[in-house]
C-alpha positions in Angstrom: 0.0 0.0 0.0 2.1 2.9 1.3 5.1 3.5 3.5 5.8 6.3 5.8 9.4 7.1 6.7 11.2 9.7 8.6 13.5 11.9 6.6 16.7 13.4 8.1 15.2 16.9 7.6 12.2 16.0 9.7 9.5 15.8 7.0 7.3 12.8 7.0 6.9 10.8 3.7 3.3 9.7 3.4 2.8 7.0 0.7 -0.6 7.5 -1.1 -1.0 4.3 -3.2 -4.2 3.2 -4.9 -4.9 -0.4 -3.9 -7.4 -2.9 -5.2 -7.2 -4.6 -1.8 -8.7 -1.4 -0.2 -10.9 0.1 -3.0 -11.8 -2.5 -5.6 -14.1 -0.3 -7.7 -12.3 2.3 -9.6 -8.8 3.6 -9.9 -9.7 7.0 -8.7 -10.8 5.6 -5.4 -8.0 6.2 -3.2 -7.2 4.9 0.3 -3.9 5.6 1.9 -2.0 3.5 4.5 0.8 5.1 6.5 3.2 2.8 8.2 5.5 4.0 10.8 9.2 3.3 10.5 9.3 1.4 13.8 9.0 -2.4 13.5 5.8 -2.9 15.6 3.0 -0.4 15.4 1.4 0.4 18.7 -2.1 0.7 17.5 -3.9 0.6 14.1 -5.7 3.8 13.3 -8.1 4.7 10.4 -8.5 8.4 9.8 -11.3 9.4 7.5 -12.0 12.7 5.8 -15.7 12.5 5.6 -16.2 15.7 3.6 -18.0 15.0 0.3 -18.9 18.7 -0.6 -17.4 19.9 -3.9 -19.3 23.3 -4.2 -17.2 26.3 -4.5 -14.5 27.6 -6.6 -11.9 25.2 -5.4 -12.3 21.5 -4.2 -10.8 21.4 -0.7 -8.0 18.9 0.0 -7.8 17.4 3.6 -4.6 19.2 4.7 -5.6 19.2 8.4 -6.2 15.5 8.5 -3.2 14.7 6.5 -1.1 16.7 9.1 -2.7 14.6 11.9 -1.9 11.4 10.0 1.7 12.5 9.7 2.0 13.3 13.4 0.3 10.1 14.4 2.6 8.0 12.3 5.6 9.8 13.6 4.4 8.9 17.0 4.6 5.3 16.2 1.1 4.2 15.2 0.0 2.5 12.0 -2.3 4.9 10.1 -4.6 4.4 7.2 -6.0 7.6 5.7 -9.2 7.6 3.6 -10.4 10.7 1.7 -14.1 10.2 0.7 -14.2 13.3 -1.5 -12.6 11.5 -4.4 -14.2 8.2 -3.7 -17.3 7.5 -5.8 -18.5 4.6 -3.7 -17.9 5.8 -0.2 -19.6 3.0 1.5 -17.6 0.3 -0.2 -14.4 2.2 0.3 -15.1 2.6 4.1 -16.0 -1.1 4.5 -13.0 -2.3 2.6 -10.6 -0.1 4.7 -12.1 -1.3 7.9 -11.9 -4.9 6.8 -8.4 -4.6 5.6 -6.8 -2.6 8.5 -9.0 -3.9 11.5 -8.5 -0.5 13.2 -8.3 0.0 16.9 -9.5 3.5 16.6 -11.3 5.6 13.9 -10.7 9.3 13.6 -13.3 11.3 11.6 -12.8 14.9 10.5 -15.7 17.3 10.7 -15.0 20.0 8.3 -18.3 22.0 7.9 -21.5 22.0 9.9 -23.5 23.7 7.2 -23.0 25.8 4.1 -23.4 29.2 5.8 -26.1 30.4 3.5 -29.6 31.6 4.4 -30.9 30.5 1.0 -32.1 26.9 1.5 -29.5 26.2 4.1 -28.0 22.8 4.1 -27.1 21.0 7.2 -24.1 18.8 6.4 -23.8 16.5 9.5 -26.3 13.9 8.4 -23.9 12.3 5.8 -21.4 12.0 8.8 -24.1 10.3 10.9 -24.6 7.8 8.1 -20.7 7.2 8.0 -20.5 6.6 11.7 -23.4 4.2 11.5 -21.5 2.2 8.8 -18.4 2.2 10.8 -20.4 1.0 14.0 -21.7 -1.8 11.9 -18.3 -2.8 10.6 -16.2 -2.9 13.8 -16.2 -2.0 17.5 -13.4 0.7 17.3 -14.0 3.9 19.3 -14.7 6.8 17.0 -13.0 10.2 17.6 -14.1 13.4 16.0 -12.0 16.5 15.2 -11.7 19.2 12.7 -12.9 22.8 12.4 -16.5 22.1 12.6 -16.1 20.0 15.7 -13.9 22.5 17.4 -16.7 25.3 17.1 -19.4 23.0 18.5 -17.6 20.1 20.4 -20.3 19.2 22.9 -23.3 19.5 20.4 -21.4 17.8 17.6 -20.4 14.8 19.8 -23.9 14.4 21.0 -25.6 14.7 17.5 -23.2 12.3 15.8 -23.1 9.9 18.6 -19.3 9.4 18.5 -17.3 8.3 21.5 -14.9 11.4 21.9 -13.6 14.3 20.1 -10.7 16.8 20.0 -11.2 20.5 20.0 -8.3 22.3 18.6 -5.0 21.1 17.0 -5.0 17.3 16.6 -1.3 16.8 15.6 -0.3 16.6 19.3 -3.7 15.8 21.0 -4.6 12.8 18.8 -1.5 10.8 19.4 -1.8 11.6 23.1 -5.3 10.3 23.1 -4.1 7.2 21.5 -1.5 6.7 24.2 -4.1 7.4 27.0 -6.3 4.7 25.4 -3.4 2.2 25.4 -2.9 2.8 29.1 -6.4 2.0 29.8 -7.5 5.5 30.2 -5.3 5.9 33.2 -5.4 9.4 34.6 -7.3 12.4 33.1 -7.8 12.6 29.3 -5.3 14.7 27.2 -6.1 18.5 26.8 -8.8 19.3 24.3 -10.5 15.8 24.5 -14.2 15.5 25.0 -15.7 12.3 26.2 -19.3 11.4 25.3 -20.0 9.9 28.7 -18.5 12.8 30.7 -20.7 15.7 29.2 -17.9 18.1 29.6 -18.3 21.9 28.7 -15.7 24.6 27.9 -12.5 22.5 28.1 -9.2 24.0 27.4 -8.5 23.5 23.7 -5.5 21.6 22.3 -2.9 24.2 21.2 0.7 23.7 20.2 3.0 26.7 20.6 5.8 25.8 18.2 4.4 24.9 14.8 7.8 23.8 13.5 7.5 20.8 15.9 4.6 19.5 13.9 5.3 17.4 10.9 3.9 18.2 7.4 2.9 15.7 4.8 5.3 15.2 1.9 4.6 15.8 -1.7 4.4 12.1 -2.4 1.2 12.0 -0.5 -0.7 13.9 -3.3 1.3 12.6 -6.2 0.3 8.9 -5.5 -3.3 9.6 -5.2 -5.8 10.6 -7.8 -4.4 14.3 -7.8 -2.4 15.7 -10.7 0.2 18.3 -10.3 -2.3 20.9 -11.6 -4.3 20.8 -8.4 -3.9 23.7 -6.0 -2.2 22.3 -2.8 -3.3 24.0 0.5 -0.6 25.5 2.7 -0.9 26.8 6.2 2.0 28.9 7.6 0.3 30.3 10.7 -2.6 29.7 13.1 -4.6 31.8 15.6 -6.3 35.2 15.6 -7.0 37.6 18.4 -8.8 40.3 16.5 -12.3 39.4 17.7 -14.3 40.2 14.5 -18.0 40.2 15.8 -19.0 37.1 13.8 -15.8 35.1 13.5 -15.2 31.5 14.6 -11.5 31.4 13.8 -10.5 31.7 17.6 -12.6 28.6 18.4 -10.8 26.6 15.7 -7.2 27.8 16.0 -7.0 29.7 19.3 -6.4 33.3 19.9 -2.6 33.2 20.1 -1.0 33.9 16.7 1.8 31.3 15.9 3.7 30.7 12.7 6.2 28.3 11.2 9.6 29.5 10.5 9.9 31.0 6.9 12.8 28.7 6.2 10.8 25.6 7.0 7.8 26.7 4.8 10.2 27.3 1.8 11.8 24.0 2.4 8.3 22.3 2.3 7.4 24.3 -0.9 10.5 23.2 -2.5 9.9 19.6 -1.9 6.5 20.0 -3.6 7.9 22.0 -6.4 10.6 19.2 -7.1 7.6 16.7 -7.1 6.0 18.7 -9.9 3.4 20.8 -8.0 3.4 24.5 -8.8 0.0 25.7 -7.6 -0.7 26.5 -4.0 -3.4 28.1 -1.9 -2.5 29.8 1.4 -5.2 28.9 3.9 -3.9 31.3 6.5 -6.7 33.3 7.9 -4.8 36.4 7.1 -1.6 36.1 5.1 -0.4 39.7 5.8 -0.4 39.4 9.5 2.2 39.9 10.9 3.4 41.9 8.0 7.2 41.4 8.8 6.7 37.6 8.7 4.7 37.8 5.4 7.6 39.8 4.0 10.3 37.5 5.2 8.5 34.5 3.8 7.9 36.1 0.3 11.5 37.1 0.2 12.7 33.6 0.9 10.4 32.2 -1.8 11.9 34.7 -4.2 15.4 33.7 -3.3 14.7 30.1 -3.7 13.5 30.8 -7.3 10.5 28.2 -6.8 8.4 29.6 -9.8 5.1 28.9 -7.9 1.7 30.2 -8.4 -0.3 30.9 -5.1 -3.4 32.4 -3.8 -3.9 34.0 -0.3 -6.3 35.9 2.0 -5.4 39.3 2.9 -6.9 41.4 5.9 -7.3 44.8 4.3 -4.9 46.6 6.6 -1.2 46.4 7.3 -0.3 46.1 3.7 2.2 48.4 2.0 3.7 48.5 -1.5 6.7 46.6 -0.6 4.6 43.7 0.7 2.3 43.7 -2.5 5.6 43.8 -4.7 7.1 40.8 -2.7 3.8 38.8 -2.9 3.6 39.3 -6.7 7.1 38.5 -7.3 7.0 35.3 -5.2 4.1 34.1 -7.4 0.9 35.3 -5.8 -1.7 35.8 -8.5 -4.9 36.2 -6.5 -6.0 37.5 -3.2 -9.2 37.4 -1.3 -10.2 40.7 0.4 -12.7 40.1 3.1 -13.9 43.7 3.6 -17.6 42.7 4.4 -19.0 46.2 4.1 -18.4 49.6 2.5 -19.9 51.4 5.4 -17.6 52.6 8.2 -20.3 52.6 10.9 -21.1 48.9 10.0 -17.5 47.9 10.0 -17.0 49.4 13.4 -19.9 47.3 14.7 -18.4 44.3 13.2 -15.1 45.2 15.1 -13.2 45.5 11.8 -10.0 47.5 12.3 -9.9 49.0 8.7 -11.8 51.8 6.8 -13.3 51.7 3.3 -10.4 54.1 2.3 -7.8 51.6 3.3 -9.6 48.8 1.5 -9.5 50.9 -1.8 -5.9 51.8 -1.5 -4.8 48.1 -0.8 -7.1 46.9 -3.7 -5.6 49.3 -6.0 -2.0 48.4 -5.1 -2.7 44.7 -5.9 -4.4 45.6 -9.1 -1.4 47.6 -10.2 0.9 44.6 -9.4 -1.4 42.4 -11.6 -2.8 40.4 -8.7 -6.4 39.4 -9.2 -8.8 40.6 -6.4 -11.8 38.7 -5.0 -14.2 40.7 -2.7 -16.7 39.7 -0.1 -19.8 41.6 1.1 -21.9 40.5 4.1 -25.1 42.5 4.2 -27.8 42.6 6.9 -25.1 43.1 9.7 -25.8 45.1 12.9 -26.3 48.8 12.1 -27.3 48.0 8.5 -29.8 50.4 6.8 -30.9 50.8 3.2 -28.3 53.7 3.1 -25.5 51.5 4.2 -26.4 48.8 1.8 -26.4 51.2 -1.0 -23.0 52.5 0.2 -21.6 48.9 0.2 -22.9 48.0 -3.2 -21.5 51.2 -4.7 -18.2 50.7 -2.8 -17.8 47.1 -4.2 -18.5 48.5 -7.7 -16.0 51.1 -7.3 -13.2 48.7 -6.6 -13.5 47.0 -10.1 -12.8 43.6 -8.5 -12.3 40.4 -10.6 -15.0 38.6 -8.5 -17.4 39.4 -5.7 -19.3 37.2 -3.4 -22.4 38.8 -1.7 -24.2 37.1 1.1 -27.3 38.3 3.0 -27.5 37.5 6.5 -24.6 36.4 8.9 -24.2 32.9 10.4 -24.3 33.2 14.2 -21.6 31.3 16.0 -21.4 30.7 19.8 -19.3 32.9 22.1 -19.1 35.7 19.6 -20.2 39.4 19.9 -22.7 38.7 17.2 -24.2 35.9 19.2 -24.5 38.3 22.3 -26.2 40.9 20.1 -28.5 38.4 18.7 -29.6 37.3 22.2 -30.0 40.9 23.4 -32.2 41.7 20.3 -34.4 38.6 20.7 -33.2 37.0 17.5 -32.0 33.9 19.3 -32.4 32.6 22.9 -29.5 32.2 25.1 -30.0 28.5 25.3 -30.4 27.9 21.6 -28.2 25.2 20.1 -26.3 27.0 17.4 -25.2 23.8 15.9 -28.3 24.1 13.8 -27.7 27.2 11.7 -29.2 30.5 12.8 -28.6 33.9 11.1 -28.4 37.5 12.1 -30.5 39.9 9.9 -31.6 43.4 10.7 -35.3 42.9 10.9 -36.1 46.1 9.1 -34.3 44.9 5.9 -35.8 41.4 6.1 -38.0 41.8 3.1 -36.3 44.6 1.1 -32.7 43.4 1.2 -32.9 40.1 -0.8 -34.9 41.8 -3.6 -32.3 44.6 -3.7 -29.4 42.3 -3.9 -31.1 40.0 -6.6 -31.5 43.1 -8.8 -27.9 44.3 -8.7 -25.9 44.0 -12.0 -22.2 44.1 -10.9 -19.8 45.2 -13.6 -17.3 42.5 -13.1 -16.6 39.0 -14.6 -18.0 37.1 -11.6 -20.3 38.0 -9.0 -22.0 35.3 -6.8 -25.2 36.4 -5.0 -26.5 34.5 -1.9 -29.8 36.1 -1.0 -31.9 34.2 1.6 -35.2 32.6 0.8 -38.2 32.4 3.1 -36.8 34.6 5.9 
């Protein structure tokens, strides 16, 4: 199947090999088995990326779970990885993986809870419930949940899906620690970030690793041996954490508030290994590539010095950007940025706790355009303080930027422990005890009927505008 080995430079080689023993139906059905370099694996682990959603501009690759697999294998456990996104018959693939590996533990990644849209919102946990039922019927291994979606709603997701335990936060350290704890017969308290179904815990400290360089990254062979071609855009994460407290944002619940980053040299080494394997296209999944700006400049400079000739996309917080950074990003291969400005109204931005102004957005957008970098924009309408006048300001503002693409949504998904959730309770939009696992949205009541029609009638002067007005508010 595949072999994992420890390189002298600390990277982990993950062998992704299609095997008819695991997936007999079609060549593009890929299961991956990682084998640690020690002679006797301590425990057999099946990791499943259960996401099967392909909507959006770019099909997501399971970078997070691949990182957990690398760390788990490095800790001495035998790991099999199954990505259901590119598996046409997910049921057969899962059954064959379980039958072949006979796992002692099954880990399941929960990426998204819903599609975050008020227009015919889709709740995405039911397919995972079906997957867990299949796993339960095929073996008695305990099921451990993790991933971004679980980290936002650990108690509710664990109860809804009926799994045995879950990890809130970063799994690269917590999951191997959990496996060791299970091997010891659950002696002592569970590791940090671990929720147990029978314990009914709430508000536990999440699993956070201070030094990201201590966490292994999957090697390029992982993707080359799967159904991916080098033309795919490989996700890369160089930093985690955010303490800016945007009123609606869940990033702090997923990554923690402390901002941490990998050394620029280690990131460039990782990119170079992928480049040598034939990959050229990358997508930064950092919440904000430009923060801190000094690190962003250092990283871009090292990419330029390494002459990697890559093409990459990134997300930019529209503040703390200067011409030097834009130039470095463009020269290092950045061809597209996402500008999450959310509104063109300064009072609304202040209520969302955004630290930039529309004038700063314009200046930064203009600099990227002059550097030949494509710009995607995002508007969220119906936020606190929104009026018909601020909506018109935001629509005119977005038009004035002459973006390459714009995504417009009406209503804002409410996440727990955010300022928006507190406001929604105070305004009677939700109750304090509402389980926000099931999607609820903030919308200024006065705009409930007018706003969807207003947005639907907008003709944006740009190649691509995606409108997401709600239905049946």
